[in-house]
VOVOBA-480853 format. One record per atom (N, C-alpha, C, O): residue in three letters; x, y, z. Coordinates in steps of 0.02 Angstrom, whole numbers, plus 50000, padded with zeros to 5 digits. Example, Ala and Ser with C-alpha at 12.3 -4.5 7.8 and 13.67 -1.06 7.14 Angstrom:
# VOVOBA-480853
ALA506604971650390ALA506154977550390ALA506604983550390ALA507124983450423SER506424988850354SER506844994750357SER506455000250394SER506705005750402
//
This chain:
# VOVOBA-480853
MET550084483747656MET549324487047630MET549054485747583MET549144485647522SER548544484447630SER547794482547559SER547574487247545SER547624493047567LYS547164483447486LYS546714488347458LYS545864485647459LYS545744479747469LEU545454489447452LEU544724490547446LEU544684491047396LEU545014495347366ILE544144485647357ILE544014485047299ILE543324490347292ILE543124491947348TRP543014492547249TRP542254497447265TRP542194494947196TRP542514491147160LYS541644498647192LYS541284497547120LYS541464504347087LYS541554510147106PRO541504500147014PRO541564505746962PRO541284512846999PRO540734512947025GLY541724518446998GLY541474526646993GLY541754531346998GLY542334530646980THR541554538647023THR541914545846972THR542524546447065THR542274548447117MET543254544247058MET543754545847088MET544254546247073MET544714543147099ILE544344552047008ILE544944555146982ILE544734562847011ILE544434567246980TYR545044562747095TYR545184569647126TYR545754570047133TYR546164565447127PRO545934579147154PRO545504586447138PRO545284585147079PRO545394580047045LEU544844591547061LEU544534592947005LEU544344600847006LEU544134602947060PRO544404606446940PRO544204611346954PRO543424611846969PRO542974608546943ALA543404616247011ALA542654619447024ALA542454625946985ALA542594631547007VAL542204625346940VAL542044632246890VAL541484632046915VAL541174628346953MET541384638946872MET540524640946879MET540524640646800MET541054641346770VAL539934639546766VAL540004638546692VAL539364645846681VAL538844645846714SER539514650846637SER538964657346628SER538734654346544SER539074651946498CYS538074655846552CYS537674653546477CYS537154658246459CYS536984660846512GLY536894660046419GLY536374662246395GLY536584666346351GLY537184667746344SER535874670046299SER536184673446232SER536014680546239SER536204685246204PHE535454680446309PHE535174687946312PHE535094687846389PHE534864682446408PRO535214692746443PRO535054692446506PRO534764689446548PRO534884686946603GLU533834690546474GLU533614686246516GLU533384678246520GLU532904675046543GLU534044676746484GLU534234668946498GLU534784668446527GLU535094663146520TYR535034672746560TYR535834671146595TYR535854666446647TYR535424666746691ASN536114663946647ASN536184656046683ASN536954657046724ASN537384661146706ILE537004652246783ILE537534650046800ILE537494643946837ILE537214643946892MET537774637746808MET537984631446830MET538514628046852MET538894626146808THR538664626546921THR539324624746944THR539464617346921THR538994613546934VAL540134613746882VAL540384609146834VAL541074609246875VAL541494613746878SER541064601046914SER541774600246894SER541704594146850SER542254591446840TRP541334592046830TRP541564588946783TRP542034590946710TRP541734591046656THR542454591846710THR542634598446678THR543474597746654THR543774593746689GLY543884600846603GLY544484597946572GLY544664601346522GLY544294605146492THR545364599946508THR545544601946456THR545744595046402THR545964589646423ILE545644596246343ILE545684590646317ILE546204590546243ILE546444585446216CYS546274596346226CYS546724598646168CYS547264604446181CYS547174609446215THR547744603046153THR548174612846170THR547984612546097THR547414614846097ASP548144610846034ASP548084614145965ASP547644610945913ASP547944607145874PRO547044611645904PRO546834619545928PRO546214618146019PRO545794613946033ALA546444623246052ALA546304623346105ALA545704620246121ALA545344622346076MET545414617046151MET544694612046190MET544624609346258MET545044607046297CYS544144610146260CYS544194607246322CYS543224605646320CYS542854606546272TYR543064603146388TYR542284598846386TYR542024601846458TYR542424603546501ILE541444602246464ILE540954599546527ILE540524597046503ILE540264598746450SER540334590946551SER539884588346558SER539394588146621SER539484587746681ILE538754588646575ILE538204590146610ILE537524585146617ILE537154585446569ARG537414582446649ARG536654581546690ARG536204582546613ARG536444587046578PRO535754579946591PRO535004583346541PRO534634588346557PRO534474593846534GLU534484583746625GLU533924587346661GLU534204594046686GLU533674597246679ARG534704599346714ARG534954602746709ARG534574609046671ARG534354608046615HIS534534612946690HIS534154622046685HIS534654625246606HIS534494627846553SER535344623046640SER535984625746590SER536034621146539SER536354622946490TYR535804615646538TYR535994610546486TYR535684611546418TYR535994610546366ILE534694614346419ILE534494614746385ILE534814623146341ILE534784624446280ILE535024626246381ILE535334633646363ILE535994632246326ILE536094637146290ILE536364628846320ILE536944627046298ILE536704623746244ILE536614626646190ARG536544616646254ARG536494614646180ARG536044618346154ARG535924615846099LYS535744622446162LYS535184627546109LYS535634632946072LYS535514634946015ASN536134634846107ASN536404642646094ASN537214638046080ASN537624642246061GLY537464632446083GLY538084631946058GLY538704634646085GLY539234633646056GLU538684638346142GLU539424642246194GLU538934643346257GLU538344643446276PHE539804644346283PHE539574646646354PHE540474646346383PHE540994644146360VAL540264649846441VAL540924652946472VAL541254646846531VAL540944641646543ILE541634647846550ILE542074642846600ILE542394648246648ILE542834652446635ASN542054647046705ASN542434654546749ASN542624654046800ASN542254655446847LEU543444651246814LEU543804648846872LEU543524652546962LEU543294658046979THR543674647346992THR543144651947047THR544064650147098THR544534646147092THR543854656647153THR544334657047198THR544134655747269THR543614652547267LYS544284656647317LYS544164653647386LYS543474660747421LYS543034659647462ALA543644667647382ALA543154672347381ALA542624669147353ALA542174670047393LEU542374665447298LEU541984662447262LEU541544657747286LEU541064656247251ALA541664654247360ALA541694649147378ALA540914646047390ALA540704640347383PHE540564652147409PHE539844652647426PHE539564651147383PHE539194646247379ALA539714655847334ALA539294657347274ALA539364651147232ALA538834648547217THR539964647947209THR540104642147172THR539544635547217THR539104632047192ASP539774635847285ASP539314629447294ASP538304632747272ASP537894629047244TRP538184638147290TRP537544641547314TRP537134639247223TRP536604636647208CYS537734641847183CYS537354642247109CYS537564634347065CYS537514633347005GLY537784630047114GLY537814620347114GLY537204617747135GLY536914613447101VAL536934620347196VAL536424616447219VAL535704621447210VAL535314619747254LYS535414626847171LYS535024630247154LYS534874631247064LYS535284632047019SER534334630947063SER534034628446978SER533804636346962SER533444640046994GLY534234637446890GLY534104641746859GLY533404642946837GLY533254647646801LYS532974638746860LYS532304638446839LYS531874642846894LYS531294644746886ASP532194643846938ASP531794646746995ASP532344652947041ASP532264655747095TYR532724652947006TYR533264659747035TYR533484663046960TYR533474660946902LYS533654668746989LYS534114671146918LYS535064674546972LYS535294679646997LYS535224668346965LYS535864667547010LYS536404672847001LYS536684675647049PHE536544674246936PHE536844682046951PHE536714687547003PHE537134689047045THR536034690846998THR535654692547067THR535814692247135THR535974695847182GLU535664684447117GLU535654683447201GLU536234680547238GLU536244678347295MET536834681147184MET537514681647215MET537884685747217MET538464685147236GLY537494693047191GLY538024698747182GLY538364696447151GLY538884695447182LEU538404693747073LEU538804692047024LEU538744697046966LEU538214699646950THR539234698046942THR539234704446878THR539054704146799THR539094709546770PRO538844697946755PRO538854698646699PRO539544704546637PRO539904709246652VAL539484702446601VAL540104707246560VAL539974702046508VAL539824696146512PRO540094706846449PRO540054704346391PRO540604699946385PRO541074700846424ALA540634695046342ALA541134690846319ALA541374693346240ALA540954694946198SER542124693446226SER542314695346154SER542214691746094SER542344693946038LYS541814682946117LYS541874680346036LYS541144674546069LYS541004669546036VAL540864675746116VAL540154671346108VAL539704675746166VAL539894678646217LYS539164675146141LYS538484679746179LYS538554678946239LYS538564684346269ALA538664671646288ALA538634671146335ALA539094677046393ALA539544680946378PRO538744675546464PRO539144681646474PRO539774680946514PRO539814674946525LEU540094682946532LEU540944681546579LEU540484687746645LEU540174693046641ILE540824680346726ILE540994684746798ILE541124686246803ILE541664683246804LYS541274694746822LYS541584698146812LYS542104695846865LYS542674694746844GLU541984694946924GLU542174691846986GLU542634687646988GLU543014687347036SER542664683046926SER543114678046919SER543864679246874SER543954682546823PRO544264675846909PRO544914678946894PRO544964676546819PRO545194680846780VAL544834671346796VAL544894668946707VAL544304664546693VAL544084659146713ASN544104670146637ASN543634669246588ASN543734662746533ASN544184664346495ILE543534657546518ILE543574655546446ILE543114654246423ILE542644651146449GLU543154656846359GLU542634657846295GLU542364652046259GLU542794648846228CYS541954650546256CYS542144641546224CYS541334640446181CYS540754642146193VAL541544638046146VAL541044636046077VAL541064628346064VAL541554625046081VAL540604625946040VAL540174619146068VAL540404614145996VAL540104613545943ARG540904611646014ARG540954607145936ARG540654601545927ARG540534599545870GLU540514598745972GLU540394590945958GLU539774588046039GLU540114587146090ILE539214587146047ILE539124581646108ILE539174575946111ILE539314573146058LYS539104573246149LYS539324565446178LYS538694563846214LYS538554567246263GLU538284559046196GLU537694556746242GLU538154550646277GLU538384546046243LEU538244551146345LEU538744547746377LEU538164542346406LEU537984536746388GLY538054544846436GLY537404540946504GLY537104544646550GLY536544546746537SER537364546046608SER537024549246665SER537424559646637SER537294564646670HIS537654559546604HIS537824565646588HIS538094567046515HIS538404562146493HIS538054572346472HIS538384570246402HIS538914577746414HIS538834583146443MET539584574046366MET539904577746354MET539834584546305MET539634583046249PHE539954591246315PHE540084595946277PHE540734596946261PHE541044601046295ILE541084593446203ILE541754595346165ILE541654602746155ILE541124605746163SER542114604846140SER542154613746156SER542824617946119SER543344614846128GLU542874622346093GLU543224624846072GLU543564631146099GLU543374635946065VAL543924632746138VAL544094638346175VAL544394644546126VAL544984645646111VAL543754648146106VAL543874654846072VAL544284661346074VAL544594664746033ALA544074661646180ALA544574666646195ALA544674666646267ALA544274663646303VAL545304670546297VAL545224669346373VAL545384676446391VAL545694680946363ASN545004675746461ASN545154684446446ASN545404682246545ASN545174677446577ALA545814686446567ALA546334687046611ALA546364693046655ALA546514698546634GLU546174691346730GLU546054698646770GLU546894700346778GLU547314696446799ASP547034708446751ASP547634709046752ASP548034710646813ASP548644711846814LYS547544710346871LYS547884713746921LYS548234705046937LYS548794706846954TYR548244699146940TYR548654694846957TYR549234693346871TYR549424688346841ILE549314701246861ILE549784698246784ILE550354702346808ILE550244708046826ASN551244698646811ASN551844704846858ASN551884708446805ASN551774706746747GLU552034712946824GLU552244720246771GLU552824719346732GLU552874719646671LYS553334717846782LYS554044718346782LYS554054711746725LYS554264712746668THR553744703446750THR554114698846707THR553294697846631THR553244695646573GLY552964700246670GLY552124697546623GLY552074690746633GLY551744688046588LEU552274687346674LEU551864682246698LEU551404682446734LEU551414686146783PHE550804678146716PHE550054675846760PHE550094675046829PHE549714670446842ARG550354677046880ARG550194672346933ARG549304670746972ARG549044672547024LEU549084666546912LEU548734664546926LEU548234660947007LEU547644661447026ASN548894657047036ASN548904652247117ASN548574658547129ASN547964659047128ASP549124665047145ASP548924668247182ASP548264672847210ASP548224677847246SER547774668747176SER546834671547160SER546504667547206SER545884667447209GLY546924663547249GLY546534659247283GLY546144652947263GLY545644651347295LEU546494647247181LEU545914646647154LEU545664638247193LEU546074635147226LEU544814635347178LEU544614631547210LEU544754627047171LEU544904628547113CYS544724618747198CYS544684614247166CYS544214608347222CYS544374607947281TYR543794605047200TYR543394599347237TYR543544592947230TYR543624589847177SER543604590647302SER543724585047326SER543324579147340SER543334577147398HIS542894575547290HIS542584569747362HIS542094573347383HIS542264574947440GLY541524575847369GLY541204580347380GLY541094588047442GLY540634590347475LYS542134590147424LYS542114597047479LYS542584599347415LYS542784595747370TYR542694607247427TYR543084610747399TYR543684614247438TYR543584616747494TYR544244614447411TYR544914615647450TYR545184622047408TYR545114622647347GLU545524627147454GLU545994632347415GLU546594626847374GLU546684620947391THR546924629847323THR547374627347312THR548104627447353THR548314633147364GLY548464622647372GLY549004623447433GLY549464625147404GLY549464627847349GLN550034623347444GLN550964625547457GLN551084623047375GLN550734618447352LEU551334624747356LEU551934625747301LEU552464617747290LEU552914619647327ILE552644612647273ILE552834607047293ILE553514607547230ILE554084605247235GLY553244611147176GLY553714608847112GLY553474613947070GLY553044618047089LYS553694614047018LYS553524613746924LYS553824611446878LYS554384608846884PHE553444612246817PHE553474604946774PHE554084604446747PHE554404609346728GLY554274599146743GLY554944598046715GLY555374595446791GLY555674590146787PHE555394599346858PHE555734599346918PHE556324591446922PHE556924590346932SER555744587646908SER556024580346919SER556784579846869SER557264577046895VAL556864582446806VAL557524582146761VAL557904587546771VAL558474587846748GLU557654592346804GLU558064597046794GLU558804600146799GLU558934601446858LYS559114601046772LYS559954599046814LYS559864605646850LYS559484609946828LYS560194606346902LYS560434609746961LYS561224615146923LYS561734613846891LYS560914620546948LYS561374624146921LYS562074624246976LYS562084622847036LYS562494625946940LYS563314624946952LYS563574632047005LYS563764637446983LYS563524630447072LYS563944637747089LYS564704638347086LYS565194634847098ARG564544645247059ARG565154648547027ARG565784651447111ARG565594654947159ILE566444648847102ILE566844648847161ILE567044652847144ILE567204652547085LYS567184658547178LYS567454665347161LYS568264665147156LYS568604663847206SER568504666247102SER569614664647121SER569774669347153SER569464674547146ASP570394668847205ASP570724674247221ASP571174676647172ASP571344682547172ARG571394672647131ARG571904676147070ARG571594681747043ARG570984682547034ARG572114686247028ARG571894691846973ARG572244691646934ARG572184695546886
//
């Protein structure tokens, strides 16, 4: 099997497709769609988003130093794409997409109510990398939709929400479970053989 050599590019896929909400008051509220995002530290919990400086939300986030990452689902696919191709300079995106801004617990930026998980973030550092500037941020609160929490076990069934991911220009709903963390080294349970002796 041969390999084709391409020029350097962004080919790490799939990625999350998230809606980032920002703004410190209703007239400033905006939503942008981001796939250049991810986790960078566990303790303290930290993540990043990378944004082009010409994006409308860039100015708002840089000024306020905070934002919310809202995970997206199959039901939010249209809004996720629309908020990525339309500018907040021209549209009130919450209104246009029928999304609901609700107060966050730690930041002034609003949560998107329809998202199953909202991650409140405070910017700690901005790295100007080139086409994009990276906002390295601390996670200060996580809001989770209670309908995905198993009442008996307390486990959060996030994958039941139909999460979206982005791969090479297309959106996909996350797929079939093929394993869990550590399954490759997990010891198989021995079957107990019932004895006839009493």
